[in-house]
C-alpha positions as CSV (number, residue, x, y, z in Angstrom):
1,M,247.1,17.6,-205.9
2,A,248.8,17.0,-209.5
3,T,246.9,19.8,-212.2
4,V,245.3,18.3,-215.6
5,G,248.3,17.3,-217.5
6,A,250.8,17.2,-215.1
7,L,252.1,15.2,-212.4
8,L,254.7,15.5,-209.9
9,V,257.9,13.3,-210.4
10,G,259.8,13.5,-206.9
11,G,259.0,16.9,-206.3
12,V,258.8,18.0,-209.6
13,A,256.1,18.8,-211.8
14,S,256.4,16.4,-215.1
15,A,254.1,17.6,-218.4
16,Q,252.0,14.8,-219.5
17,P,252.0,14.5,-223.9
18,V,248.7,15.8,-225.0
19,T,247.3,12.8,-227.5
20,P,246.2,15.2,-230.9
21,S,242.3,14.8,-231.8
22,P,240.1,16.6,-234.4
23,G,238.6,19.9,-234.0
24,S,235.3,19.9,-234.1
25,T,233.0,20.4,-237.0
26,G,231.2,23.6,-236.2
27,L,231.9,26.1,-233.6
28,G,228.3,26.0,-231.6
29,D,226.1,27.8,-233.2
30,T,222.2,27.2,-232.4
31,Y,220.7,28.1,-235.8
32,F,223.9,26.3,-238.1
33,P,225.8,24.3,-236.2
34,G,228.0,23.3,-239.3
35,D,229.1,26.9,-239.7
36,G,232.6,27.5,-238.6
37,N,234.8,24.6,-237.2
38,G,236.6,24.3,-233.7
39,G,240.6,23.9,-233.2
40,Y,242.3,26.8,-234.7
41,D,241.8,30.4,-235.0
42,V,242.7,31.8,-238.4
43,S,244.5,35.0,-238.6
44,S,244.5,35.4,-242.2
45,Y,243.5,35.0,-245.6
46,R,245.4,35.2,-248.4
47,I,243.0,34.6,-251.3
48,A,244.2,34.8,-255.3
49,H,241.8,34.3,-257.9
50,T,241.2,34.3,-261.6
51,M,237.1,34.8,-262.9
52,R,236.9,33.1,-266.1
53,L,234.1,35.5,-266.3
54,A,232.0,33.8,-269.2
55,K,232.8,30.1,-268.2
56,G,231.3,31.3,-264.6
57,E,234.5,29.6,-263.8
58,L,236.5,30.9,-260.1
59,S,240.4,29.2,-259.6
60,G,243.1,30.1,-257.9
61,R,244.1,29.1,-253.9
62,T,243.8,30.4,-250.9
63,V,246.1,30.8,-247.5
64,V,244.6,30.4,-244.0
65,R,247.3,31.6,-241.3
66,A,246.4,30.4,-237.9
67,R,246.5,29.0,-234.4
68,A,246.2,26.1,-232.9
69,T,244.1,26.3,-229.8
70,Q,244.3,22.3,-229.3
71,A,246.4,19.7,-230.1
72,L,244.8,19.1,-233.4
73,S,245.3,15.3,-235.6
74,R,243.0,17.0,-238.3
75,F,240.9,19.6,-239.2
76,N,237.7,21.2,-241.1
77,L,237.1,24.4,-243.5
78,D,233.6,25.3,-244.9
79,F,234.0,24.9,-248.4
80,V,231.4,24.1,-251.3
81,L,234.4,24.2,-254.2
82,P,236.4,21.1,-255.6
83,V,239.6,20.3,-254.3
84,R,242.6,20.1,-256.1
85,S,245.2,19.9,-253.8
86,V,245.6,20.9,-249.6
87,S,249.2,21.3,-247.8
88,V,249.7,22.2,-244.2
89,N,253.2,23.9,-242.8
90,G,254.6,23.4,-246.9
91,T,253.8,19.6,-247.1
92,K,251.2,17.6,-248.4
93,A,248.4,17.1,-247.1
94,R,245.3,14.3,-247.4
95,F,242.2,15.9,-246.9
96,T,238.3,14.3,-247.3
97,R,235.0,15.4,-248.0
98,P,232.8,14.6,-245.3
99,N,229.6,16.3,-246.9
100,R,229.0,18.8,-250.1
101,H,229.9,22.0,-247.0
102,E,233.3,20.6,-245.1
103,L,236.6,20.2,-246.4
104,T,238.4,17.4,-243.7
105,V,242.1,18.2,-243.5
106,I,244.9,15.8,-242.1
107,P,248.0,17.3,-241.8
108,R,250.8,14.7,-242.1
109,T,252.5,16.0,-238.4
110,A,250.1,17.0,-235.7
111,L,250.0,20.3,-235.4
112,A,250.6,20.9,-231.8
113,G,248.4,22.8,-229.9
114,G,249.3,26.8,-229.5
115,S,251.0,26.5,-232.8
116,A,251.2,29.1,-236.1
117,F,250.3,27.2,-239.2
118,Q,249.5,27.4,-242.7
119,V,247.4,25.5,-244.8
120,V,247.5,26.4,-248.4
121,V,244.4,25.1,-250.8
122,R,243.9,25.2,-254.6
123,Y,241.3,24.7,-256.1
124,R,238.6,25.6,-259.9
125,G,235.4,25.2,-259.7
126,K,231.8,26.7,-260.4
127,P,230.4,28.4,-258.0
128,A,226.3,28.8,-259.5
129,K,226.8,24.7,-259.7
130,H,227.2,24.7,-255.8
131,A,224.7,23.9,-253.0
132,W,224.3,23.5,-249.4
133,R,221.0,23.3,-247.5
134,G,218.9,24.8,-249.9
135,E,221.4,27.8,-249.3
136,R,222.3,29.3,-253.6
137,P,224.0,32.3,-252.7
138,W,226.4,32.7,-256.1
139,L,225.2,35.8,-258.0
140,G,226.3,36.6,-261.3
141,D,226.4,36.0,-264.9
142,E,228.9,36.2,-267.6
143,R,229.6,39.8,-267.3
144,E,229.4,40.5,-263.6
145,V,229.5,38.5,-260.9
146,V,229.4,39.8,-256.8
147,A,230.2,37.5,-254.1
148,M,227.8,38.4,-250.8
149,G,225.3,37.5,-249.2
150,E,224.3,36.4,-245.5
151,P,224.8,34.9,-243.1
152,Q,226.5,32.1,-245.8
153,I,228.7,33.2,-249.2
154,A,232.3,32.5,-247.9
155,A,232.0,28.5,-248.5
156,W,231.0,29.5,-252.2
157,W,234.8,31.5,-252.6
158,F,237.7,30.6,-250.5
159,P,237.7,28.1,-247.7
160,S,237.2,28.8,-244.6
161,N,236.2,28.5,-241.1
162,D,232.5,30.5,-241.8
163,H,231.4,31.9,-238.2
164,P,231.3,35.4,-237.3
165,Q,233.3,34.3,-234.1
166,D,236.7,33.7,-236.2
167,K,237.6,37.4,-237.5
168,A,240.8,37.5,-239.4
169,R,242.5,40.0,-241.6
170,F,242.1,39.5,-245.7
171,D,244.5,40.2,-248.6
172,I,242.6,39.7,-251.9
173,S,243.9,39.4,-255.5
174,I,241.2,38.4,-258.4
175,R,242.1,38.3,-261.8
176,V,240.2,39.6,-264.4
177,P,240.4,38.9,-268.0
178,R,242.1,42.9,-269.0
179,G,239.7,46.0,-269.3
180,K,237.6,44.4,-266.4
181,Q,237.4,45.4,-262.7
182,A,237.8,43.4,-259.3
183,I,236.5,45.1,-256.4
184,A,237.1,44.4,-252.9
185,N,237.2,45.3,-249.4
186,G,239.5,47.6,-248.0
187,R,242.0,49.3,-249.5
188,L,243.6,48.9,-253.3
189,V,247.0,48.4,-252.9
190,S,248.2,47.8,-256.6
191,T,246.3,46.7,-260.3
192,K,249.2,44.4,-262.0
193,R,248.0,44.3,-266.3
194,T,249.8,41.5,-268.9
195,A,249.1,41.4,-272.3
196,H,245.2,39.3,-271.1
197,W,244.6,39.4,-267.5
198,T,244.9,42.1,-264.5
199,T,244.9,41.5,-261.4
200,W,243.2,43.8,-258.6
201,R,244.5,43.1,-255.1
202,W,242.4,44.6,-252.1
203,Q,243.9,44.7,-248.3
204,A,241.5,45.0,-245.4
205,K,244.1,45.8,-242.4
206,E,241.6,45.3,-239.8
207,E,239.6,41.6,-238.4
208,M,236.6,40.8,-240.5
209,A,234.3,37.6,-240.0
210,P,234.2,35.7,-243.7
211,Y,231.1,36.5,-244.1
212,L,232.2,40.2,-244.7
213,A,234.3,39.7,-247.0
214,F,233.0,39.7,-250.4
215,F,234.7,40.9,-254.5
216,A,232.8,41.7,-257.6
217,A,234.1,41.5,-261.1
218,G,232.9,42.9,-264.7
219,D,232.5,46.5,-265.7
220,F,232.3,49.2,-263.2
221,A,233.2,53.2,-263.0
222,L,235.2,53.3,-260.4
223,E,235.5,56.9,-257.7
224,R,237.5,57.9,-254.9
225,G,238.0,60.6,-252.4
226,R,238.5,60.9,-248.8
227,T,235.6,62.0,-245.8
228,S,235.8,65.1,-243.4
229,S,237.7,62.7,-240.9
230,G,240.1,61.3,-243.4
231,V,238.8,57.8,-244.4
232,R,239.5,56.9,-247.8
233,W,236.9,56.0,-250.0
234,V,236.3,53.4,-253.3
235,N,233.1,54.4,-254.9
236,A,232.3,51.5,-257.4
237,V,228.9,51.5,-260.2
238,S,228.7,48.9,-262.9
239,E,229.1,50.0,-266.5
240,Q,226.0,46.8,-267.2
241,L,223.5,49.6,-265.5
242,S,222.1,52.4,-268.4
243,P,224.1,55.7,-268.0
244,A,220.8,57.5,-266.7
245,R,221.1,54.7,-263.6
246,R,224.5,54.8,-263.4
247,R,224.6,58.5,-263.1
248,A,221.8,58.0,-260.0
249,A,224.4,55.5,-258.8
250,L,227.4,57.2,-258.5
251,A,225.0,60.0,-257.4
252,F,223.7,58.5,-254.6
253,L,227.2,56.6,-253.3
254,R,228.8,60.4,-253.0
255,K,226.5,60.8,-249.8
256,T,228.4,58.3,-248.2
257,P,230.8,60.8,-246.7
258,K,228.3,63.1,-245.7
259,V,226.2,59.5,-243.4
260,I,229.4,59.1,-242.1
261,A,229.8,62.2,-240.6
262,W,226.5,61.7,-239.0
263,L,227.2,58.9,-237.7
264,E,230.5,60.0,-236.0
265,R,229.3,62.5,-234.0
266,R,227.0,60.2,-232.1
267,L,228.5,57.0,-232.1
268,G,232.9,58.1,-232.6
269,P,235.2,57.8,-235.4
270,Y,234.4,55.2,-238.4
271,P,235.9,52.4,-237.3
272,F,238.1,51.2,-240.6
273,V,241.0,53.1,-242.4
274,D,238.5,52.4,-245.8
275,A,235.0,53.0,-246.9
276,G,232.8,53.7,-250.0
277,G,229.8,51.3,-251.8
278,L,229.4,49.2,-254.8
279,V,226.5,49.2,-256.9
280,T,225.9,46.3,-258.8
281,A,223.8,46.1,-262.1
282,L,222.5,42.3,-261.0
283,D,219.1,41.7,-259.8
284,T,220.7,40.9,-255.9
285,G,217.4,41.8,-254.2
286,F,219.3,43.3,-251.3
287,A,222.0,45.3,-250.2
288,L,224.6,44.1,-247.3
289,E,227.0,45.7,-245.7
290,N,230.4,44.7,-246.4
291,Q,233.4,45.4,-244.2
292,T,234.8,49.0,-245.2
293,R,232.7,48.7,-248.9
294,P,228.6,47.7,-248.8
295,T,227.1,46.5,-251.4
296,Y,223.7,47.9,-253.0
297,P,221.3,46.6,-255.7
298,A,220.5,47.7,-259.6
299,L,216.7,47.7,-258.5
300,A,217.7,50.2,-255.3
301,D,215.5,53.4,-255.2
302,F,218.6,55.9,-255.3
303,S,215.9,59.3,-255.3
304,A,215.0,58.5,-252.1
305,G,217.7,60.2,-249.9
306,G,220.5,58.3,-247.8
307,G,218.1,55.5,-245.4
308,L,219.7,53.0,-247.2
309,L,222.8,54.6,-246.8
310,A,222.5,55.1,-243.1
311,H,221.5,51.9,-242.5
312,E,224.2,49.4,-243.8
313,L,227.2,52.5,-243.1
314,A,225.6,52.0,-239.5
315,H,226.1,48.1,-239.8
316,Q,229.9,49.3,-240.6
317,W,229.5,49.5,-236.2
318,F,226.5,47.3,-235.1
319,G,227.7,43.7,-237.2
320,D,231.0,44.6,-238.7
321,L,232.8,46.4,-235.5
322,V,231.0,44.3,-233.1
323,A,229.8,40.6,-234.8
324,V,227.2,38.9,-233.2
325,R,228.3,36.2,-231.6
326,Q,225.6,34.1,-232.7
327,W,223.1,34.3,-235.3
328,R,220.5,34.2,-232.9
329,D,222.3,37.6,-232.0
330,I,220.6,39.2,-235.5
331,W,219.1,42.3,-233.4
332,L,222.5,43.5,-232.5
333,N,222.7,43.8,-236.2
334,E,219.9,44.8,-238.1
335,G,218.0,46.5,-235.2
336,F,220.6,49.2,-234.6
337,A,221.3,49.7,-238.6
338,S,217.2,49.9,-238.8
339,Y,217.0,52.5,-236.2
340,F,220.0,54.7,-238.3
341,G,218.2,54.4,-241.5
342,D,214.9,55.3,-240.5
343,L,215.9,58.3,-238.3
344,W,218.7,59.8,-241.5
345,G,216.5,62.8,-242.8
346,D,214.6,63.9,-239.3
347,G,218.0,64.0,-237.6
348,L,219.7,62.7,-234.6
349,D,217.4,64.2,-231.4
350,L,215.5,63.3,-229.8
351,A,212.5,64.3,-230.5
352,S,213.0,62.8,-234.1
353,S,213.7,59.3,-232.6
354,N,210.0,59.2,-230.1
355,A,208.4,60.8,-233.1
356,M,209.3,58.0,-235.3
357,L,208.8,55.5,-232.1
358,E,205.4,56.4,-231.6
359,R,204.3,56.7,-235.3
360,G,206.0,53.1,-235.8
361,W,204.0,52.2,-232.5
362,R,200.9,53.1,-234.1
363,W,201.8,51.9,-237.6
364,W,202.6,48.0,-236.2
365,D,199.3,47.4,-234.3
366,A,198.8,43.7,-236.0
367,A,199.0,40.5,-233.8
368,S,201.4,38.9,-236.4
369,F,204.0,42.2,-236.7
370,W,204.7,41.5,-232.4
371,H,204.3,37.5,-232.5
372,L,208.0,36.9,-233.2
373,D,210.5,36.6,-230.6
374,I,213.2,39.0,-232.2
375,S,215.9,38.3,-229.7
376,D,215.4,34.7,-230.9
377,P,213.8,34.4,-234.4
378,G,215.2,31.3,-235.7
379,P,217.2,30.2,-238.6
380,R,214.0,31.1,-241.2
381,M,212.8,34.2,-240.2
382,L,216.4,35.5,-239.5
383,F,216.2,38.7,-241.5
384,D,212.1,38.6,-241.5
385,T,210.6,42.2,-241.2
386,P,210.3,42.7,-237.2
387,V,213.7,41.4,-236.6
388,Y,214.2,45.4,-237.9
389,Q,210.9,47.4,-237.7
390,R,210.0,46.1,-234.4
391,G,214.1,46.1,-233.3
392,S,214.2,50.0,-234.7
393,L,211.5,50.8,-232.1
394,A,213.0,49.4,-229.3
395,V,215.9,51.0,-229.9
396,A,214.1,53.8,-230.2
397,A,212.3,53.3,-226.7
398,L,215.4,52.2,-225.0
399,R,216.5,55.6,-225.7
400,Q,213.5,57.4,-224.4
401,R,213.6,54.6,-221.1
402,L,217.6,55.4,-220.5
403,G,217.5,58.7,-221.4
404,E,220.2,61.1,-223.9
405,Q,223.3,60.7,-221.2
406,D,222.8,56.6,-220.4
407,F,221.8,55.6,-224.2
408,W,224.9,56.9,-225.8
409,L,227.2,56.0,-222.7
410,L,225.7,52.8,-223.6
411,L,226.6,52.5,-227.1
412,R,229.7,54.3,-227.6
413,T,230.7,51.0,-224.2
414,W,229.3,48.6,-226.4
415,L,231.5,49.8,-229.3
416,A,234.3,50.2,-227.4
417,D,234.6,47.2,-225.2
418,R,234.2,43.8,-227.4
419,S,234.3,42.3,-231.2
420,H,231.4,40.0,-230.3
421,G,228.4,40.6,-228.7
422,S,224.9,38.6,-227.6
423,V,221.9,39.9,-226.6
424,A,222.0,39.0,-223.1
425,E,224.9,40.1,-222.9
426,F,224.2,44.0,-223.8
427,E,221.0,43.7,-221.5
428,T,223.5,43.1,-218.9
429,L,225.6,45.8,-219.8
430,A,222.4,48.7,-220.3
431,A,221.3,47.5,-217.1
432,S,224.6,47.8,-215.2
433,I,224.8,51.4,-216.7
434,S,221.4,52.5,-215.8
435,G,221.7,51.9,-212.3
436,E,218.3,49.8,-213.8
437,D,215.8,47.0,-214.0
438,L,215.0,46.2,-217.7
439,D,214.3,42.7,-217.2
440,G,210.4,43.9,-218.0
441,F,211.9,46.7,-220.7
442,F,213.2,43.8,-222.8
443,D,210.9,41.0,-222.6
444,A,208.0,43.9,-223.4
445,W,209.8,44.9,-226.9
446,L,211.8,41.6,-228.2
447,R,209.9,38.3,-226.6
448,A,206.6,38.9,-226.2
449,D,203.8,38.3,-228.4
450,R,201.7,41.4,-228.6
451,R,202.8,45.1,-228.4
452,P,204.2,46.9,-225.5
453,A,201.7,48.4,-223.3
454,R,202.6,52.7,-223.7
455,S,204.2,53.4,-220.2
456,V,207.4,55.3,-219.1
457,E,208.5,51.2,-218.3
458,N,208.2,50.6,-222.0
459,G,209.7,53.7,-223.0
460,L,206.5,55.1,-225.0
461,L,206.1,57.9,-221.8
462,P,208.3,60.2,-220.9
463,P,209.7,59.7,-217.5
464,T,207.8,61.7,-215.2
């Protein structure tokens, strides 16, 4: 019988030409169907920007290196800024804008399936002026900007395949007025100065999801060092903060190596070669786990200990190393990060975990807290309190239900074996490692619209 794409001619298989077709406009995410694009897989982004802070204007180019996963007649990138030109493999390409979020690229010659290709996009615009479906994630003023956001931010500063399913390496160069600093992911590899400008170049050697790429530009105080396990770190604090707040922020970030060491004792080696953090003077209203260098808001409580650091640094394992397969799987990010953040200061022993579980189970007695299905919270409730706190309690209860050996084996196996994951896959792995039927447990903690009953099966009583 002839296989697809081939015919038997005189007893010899003859390949049939494949007709190129457009890549899909989306990767099938149930919450954000327009995010990401099909038909190719990105290997790297090389971003070179000029940030004119006083004008709020960003200009430059991005080189996208990718491999076609089908024969492509055209493909899309997620991008909101005005585009000046596009080339594919060194040849000028046509492009269209089907909506404010999509850039459709039509190469002069169709791309063969399996072939490597390079796209260069040049652009100039003011990110703060652009919105898409009610989202306006750009953060900045005439003195400082921080490109950080979740689930969307990449499209506001570089053209990308903007979904966690397509991780890539990053090389980020930001040119700012001389005397200013630019901070991004990974390692600072060069700083080049001219009479009026300074270009800061950062490289992230490990693959990351596009939304975890970030940059900040403005006036920052920088500190450098190494963790006890040899990981290089760079911390940055905005000089727009008052002197007292700057000192407090630097002292806060200096706890990063200690928190990383605390997490490494249970989760294994820190997953990247660089670390650190950044405190902005902007009132962002949230911290974010940008890969290798989380960002923290101006109004963070720097005196409250390391819980916030533990949360964002736990994300380096849960969310960054292992990304969600779809955004509905957000519990795998926020539940585990919240669990380690909640335990900071009390220790990682089982007694501390169970004490936190008991307090939370008693405290969160409102029906509204238990109403949300955190295994599928919906796009508007993606970052609602139960995703974090019900999620944290679910992790603590799972630890009690499985016991120490199986619980930590589950986490280490999960982190070692995948770059993406879903809630369903996690539940299957937990059942496989423990040898137990955990359907009722996960239903009670993730999906049921009531507080879990106090039982051994739900992890609220010690096994007998």
